[in-house]
Each structure stands twice: as structure tokens, then as C-alpha cells.
C-alpha positions as CSV (number, residue, x, y, z in Angstrom):
1,M,-7.2,-43.9,85.2
2,I,-3.1,-44.1,86.4
3,P,-1.4,-46.7,84.7
4,Q,0.2,-49.7,87.6
5,E,3.8,-48.7,86.1
6,F,3.3,-44.8,87.4
7,L,1.5,-45.6,90.8
8,D,4.5,-44.9,93.1
9,L,4.5,-41.6,92.1
10,F,1.3,-41.0,94.2
11,T,1.1,-43.6,96.6
12,T,4.8,-44.1,98.3
13,K,7.1,-41.2,96.6
14,I,7.0,-37.8,97.4
15,A,7.1,-36.1,94.0
16,H,6.3,-33.0,93.0
17,A,3.5,-31.8,90.5
18,H,3.8,-28.9,87.8
19,L,0.3,-28.0,87.1
20,A,-0.1,-26.0,84.1
21,T,-3.4,-23.6,83.7
22,I,-4.3,-21.4,81.0
23,F,-4.3,-16.7,81.1
24,P,-7.5,-15.4,79.2
25,D,-5.0,-14.6,76.1
26,G,-4.7,-18.4,75.9
27,T,-0.7,-18.6,77.1
28,P,0.1,-21.2,79.6
29,Q,0.8,-20.6,83.2
30,V,2.6,-23.4,85.5
31,T,3.3,-23.7,88.9
32,P,5.0,-26.6,91.0
33,V,2.9,-27.5,93.5
34,W,1.9,-30.5,96.2
35,F,-0.7,-33.2,95.3
36,D,-2.4,-35.9,96.6
37,Y,-4.7,-38.7,95.2
38,D,-7.4,-40.3,95.9
39,G,-7.6,-43.1,93.4
40,T,-9.8,-41.3,91.3
41,H,-9.1,-37.2,91.0
42,I,-5.2,-35.2,91.4
43,I,-6.0,-33.1,94.6
44,I,-4.1,-29.8,95.0
45,N,-4.4,-26.7,97.0
46,T,-4.2,-22.8,96.5
47,A,-5.5,-19.9,98.0
48,K,-8.3,-17.6,96.6
49,G,-7.3,-14.8,93.6
50,R,-4.2,-16.2,92.9
51,V,-3.5,-16.6,89.1
52,K,-3.7,-20.3,89.4
53,Y,-7.1,-20.3,91.1
54,N,-8.0,-17.3,88.8
55,N,-7.6,-19.4,85.8
56,M,-8.9,-22.4,87.0
57,L,-12.3,-20.6,87.8
58,R,-12.5,-19.0,84.3
59,D,-11.4,-22.3,82.0
60,P,-11.3,-25.4,84.0
61,R,-8.6,-27.3,81.6
62,V,-5.4,-28.4,83.1
63,T,-2.3,-30.7,82.9
64,I,-0.4,-32.0,85.3
65,A,3.2,-33.0,85.0
66,I,5.1,-35.3,87.7
67,S,8.0,-36.4,87.6
68,D,10.2,-39.1,89.8
69,P,12.7,-37.4,92.0
70,Q,15.0,-40.4,91.8
71,N,14.4,-40.2,87.9
72,P,13.5,-37.3,86.4
73,G,13.4,-38.7,82.9
74,R,10.5,-40.6,83.9
75,Y,7.6,-39.0,84.3
76,I,3.9,-39.0,84.0
77,Q,1.6,-36.1,82.4
78,L,-2.2,-36.2,83.0
79,R,-4.7,-33.6,81.7
80,G,-7.8,-33.5,82.6
81,C,-10.8,-30.8,84.2
82,V,-11.2,-29.0,87.2
83,A,-14.2,-31.4,88.5
84,S,-14.2,-28.9,92.1
85,M,-13.3,-26.1,94.0
86,S,-14.2,-25.9,97.7
87,E,-13.3,-23.7,100.2
88,A,-14.9,-26.2,102.9
89,D,-11.8,-28.4,103.1
90,G,-9.3,-25.9,102.4
91,D,-7.6,-25.8,105.5
92,A,-7.6,-29.3,106.5
93,V,-5.9,-30.0,102.6
94,I,-3.4,-27.7,103.0
95,D,-2.2,-29.2,106.4
96,R,-2.5,-32.7,105.1
97,L,-0.6,-31.4,102.1
98,A,2.2,-29.8,104.7
99,K,2.2,-33.3,106.6
100,K,3.5,-35.3,103.5
101,Y,5.9,-32.8,102.1
102,M,7.6,-31.2,105.2
103,G,6.5,-33.7,107.9
104,V,4.4,-31.1,109.9
105,D,1.2,-31.0,111.3
106,K,0.3,-27.4,110.0
107,Y,0.7,-25.5,107.0
108,P,3.5,-23.3,108.6
109,W,2.4,-20.0,106.2
110,H,-1.3,-19.8,107.3
111,S,-2.8,-16.0,106.7
112,A,-5.9,-15.2,108.6
113,S,-6.5,-13.3,105.2
114,E,-6.3,-15.7,103.0
115,V,-8.8,-18.5,102.2
116,R,-7.7,-21.8,101.3
117,V,-9.1,-23.9,98.0
118,T,-9.3,-27.4,97.8
119,V,-9.2,-28.4,93.7
120,R,-9.8,-31.6,92.6
121,I,-8.9,-32.7,89.0
122,E,-10.6,-35.1,86.8
123,I,-7.9,-37.0,85.1
124,Q,-9.4,-37.5,81.5
125,R,-5.5,-38.9,79.7
126,T,-2.2,-39.9,81.1
127,Q,0.6,-40.2,78.5
128,G,4.3,-41.2,80.7
129,M,7.2,-41.9,79.7
130,G,10.5,-43.9,81.8
């Protein structure tokens, strides 16, 4: 689903994504997030109870924008839907993302009171530039 000319943003470059979710009143909410890609889904991680978590739980439609860190005018936009939200692998996934983005084995801001949730997003449409 990802066009070949943008695969580097998912495989070799360390790019941040901007995730747009929808508030109950229909307005957008955008958050920068770490992400991974398994060849089918965009994978993000959040904490239970956060705004983006609540928004996705209520309305699974999302948009993600990813810019090339070396050329911000080159980007891909992904529209899709939350395919699953799981607490089962939440801690392992945030640790994997911390390794990718920070070079550390463990997410440094773990909190015993926080429940980590892995979100898998099904891509339904892409648009890119650059």
C-alpha cells in the first residue's frame, strides 16, 4: 500500500508521524508520534486514557502525515482506520519504539500507573509529494 518511492520513510529513515484523530465535536486533534510499519499496518503506541486514545476508541478514522527528516517538503499522507488496540504488547512495543527513536532498550518514562496500548492502523488511502 505504501508507494515504493516513500518506503524509505518507513524502513531506513527515522521520521516522526503526525497523527490526526477526531474530537467528539468533529474538530481534529493532531499529535506527533513514534511509529513502526509491519508491511501492512502503521503501529503506534499510546497510554490508555490519553486524548488520542479516547478519540480513536470512539471514532477509528485517522490521518497520518510523515515528512522526510532531510526534506520536509517530501511527505506522505495516510488515511485509514484503527484495526486494533491492544494492551497485551503495549510495553514491548513502546520499548521497541524507544530503541528506534532514542537508541535505548527501555522506554525511559515508564509509569506503573500507566497502561500502554498498541494501535494498529489499516491504511486505506495514500497521497504523497516529493
